[in-house]
C-alpha positions as CSV (number, residue, x, y, z in Angstrom):
1,X,0.4,0.3,0.4
2,X,0.8,4.0,-0.9
3,X,0.9,6.3,1.6
4,X,1.3,9.9,-0.6
5,X,-0.3,12.3,1.6
6,X,-0.3,13.2,5.8
7,X,-3.5,13.0,5.5
8,X,-3.5,9.5,4.2
9,X,-0.7,8.6,7.1
10,X,-2.7,10.0,9.4
11,X,-5.7,7.9,8.8
12,X,-3.7,4.6,8.5
13,X,-2.3,6.0,12.2
14,X,-5.6,5.9,13.5
15,X,-6.2,2.4,12.3
16,X,-3.3,1.1,13.9
17,X,-3.8,3.0,17.0
18,X,-7.8,0.9,17.0
19,X,-5.8,-2.5,16.2
20,X,-5.5,-4.5,19.2
21,X,-2.3,-5.4,20.4
22,X,0.2,-7.2,18.9
23,X,0.3,-6.7,15.8
24,X,2.5,-7.5,12.8
25,X,3.2,-4.7,11.3
26,X,6.2,-3.5,8.4
27,X,6.4,-0.3,6.5
28,X,9.8,0.6,3.8
29,X,9.5,3.9,1.4
30,X,7.9,3.4,-1.8
31,X,9.5,3.6,-4.8
32,X,8.7,3.3,-8.6
33,X,7.5,-0.4,-9.6
34,X,8.9,-1.4,-13.1
35,X,5.3,-1.3,-15.4
36,X,3.5,-4.1,-17.1
37,X,5.2,-3.4,-20.4
38,X,8.4,-2.8,-18.9
39,X,8.4,-6.5,-17.8
40,X,6.7,-7.4,-21.4
41,X,9.9,-5.8,-23.0
42,X,12.8,-7.4,-21.6
43,X,10.7,-10.9,-22.9
44,X,9.5,-10.1,-26.2
45,X,11.9,-8.2,-27.4
46,X,14.7,-9.0,-25.5
47,X,14.5,-13.1,-25.4
48,X,11.8,-13.7,-28.1
49,X,14.5,-13.1,-30.6
50,X,17.5,-15.3,-28.5
51,X,15.1,-17.5,-28.4
52,X,14.6,-17.4,-32.5
53,X,18.5,-17.0,-33.4
54,X,20.6,-19.2,-30.4
55,X,17.8,-21.4,-29.4
56,X,16.7,-22.6,-25.6
57,X,13.7,-21.1,-24.3
58,X,13.2,-18.0,-22.9
59,X,12.8,-19.4,-19.8
60,X,16.3,-20.4,-20.3
61,X,17.9,-16.9,-21.6
62,X,16.4,-15.4,-18.0
63,X,18.1,-17.3,-15.7
64,X,20.8,-17.2,-17.7
65,X,21.3,-13.7,-17.3
66,X,19.9,-13.6,-14.0
67,X,23.3,-15.7,-12.7
68,X,25.0,-14.0,-15.3
69,X,24.0,-10.9,-13.6
70,X,23.5,-10.9,-10.1
71,X,25.7,-14.9,-9.8
72,X,26.0,-18.4,-9.1
73,X,25.0,-20.5,-5.9
74,X,24.8,-24.3,-5.7
75,X,22.3,-26.4,-5.3
76,X,21.7,-29.9,-4.2
77,X,19.8,-31.8,-5.5
78,X,18.2,-34.9,-3.5
79,X,20.1,-37.4,-6.0
80,X,23.4,-35.1,-4.6
81,X,23.7,-33.9,-7.9
82,X,24.6,-30.3,-7.8
83,X,23.5,-27.7,-9.9
84,X,24.1,-24.1,-10.6
85,X,21.0,-21.5,-10.0
86,X,21.5,-17.9,-10.2
87,X,21.3,-16.5,-6.5
88,X,18.5,-14.1,-7.4
89,X,16.4,-13.4,-10.7
90,X,14.6,-10.3,-11.2
91,X,11.5,-10.9,-8.5
92,X,13.2,-13.2,-6.4
93,X,15.7,-12.2,-4.2
94,X,18.7,-14.8,-2.9
95,X,16.3,-16.5,-0.5
96,X,13.9,-17.4,-3.1
97,X,11.4,-14.9,-1.5
98,X,8.8,-12.6,-4.2
99,X,11.2,-9.0,-4.3
100,X,10.7,-7.1,-8.1
101,X,13.3,-5.5,-9.3
102,X,12.4,-1.6,-9.2
103,X,12.0,0.6,-12.2
104,X,15.5,1.6,-12.2
105,X,17.3,-1.6,-11.3
106,X,15.6,-3.6,-13.8
107,X,16.1,-0.9,-16.8
108,X,19.5,-1.2,-15.2
109,X,19.4,-4.7,-16.2
110,X,17.0,-5.0,-19.7
111,X,20.5,-2.4,-21.0
112,X,22.8,-4.8,-19.7
113,X,21.1,-7.6,-21.2
114,X,20.4,-5.6,-24.6
115,X,23.7,-6.0,-24.8
116,X,24.3,-9.1,-23.6
117,X,22.7,-10.0,-27.0
118,X,25.1,-8.8,-28.8
119,X,27.8,-11.2,-28.2
120,X,25.1,-13.6,-29.3
121,X,24.6,-12.0,-32.6
122,X,21.4,-10.6,-31.5
123,X,20.1,-7.2,-31.7
124,X,17.1,-5.9,-30.1
125,X,15.1,-3.6,-32.9
126,X,12.4,-2.5,-30.5
127,X,12.5,0.5,-28.8
128,X,11.7,1.0,-25.0
129,X,11.8,3.8,-23.1
130,X,12.3,2.4,-19.9
């Protein structure tokens, strides 16, 4: 929930005051989230050309780029085999908890991914204004 005005914050504080204890409450500074259009751009304009030129699936490219950008960690499977997985993704943190990259950080990731595409001989054709 985003509180934008002093009046909204005052109403929320009054609501909290009226609740019986104990309470679990958290808050953090609001940051602009990425738009659906930004997310669609990554999957359509960046990953789709890679699929067409170099193979693999969009999900495989996404995992690869997240690992290359954020680092890799080892995960042991029940069989004892070890696989490398991304330290984080664009929607999950290093603990697997939902933590979506915000607009500016996501923009940096997409710009980096566009540059990486060139290494595979793929040049992104669409314009994106972030």
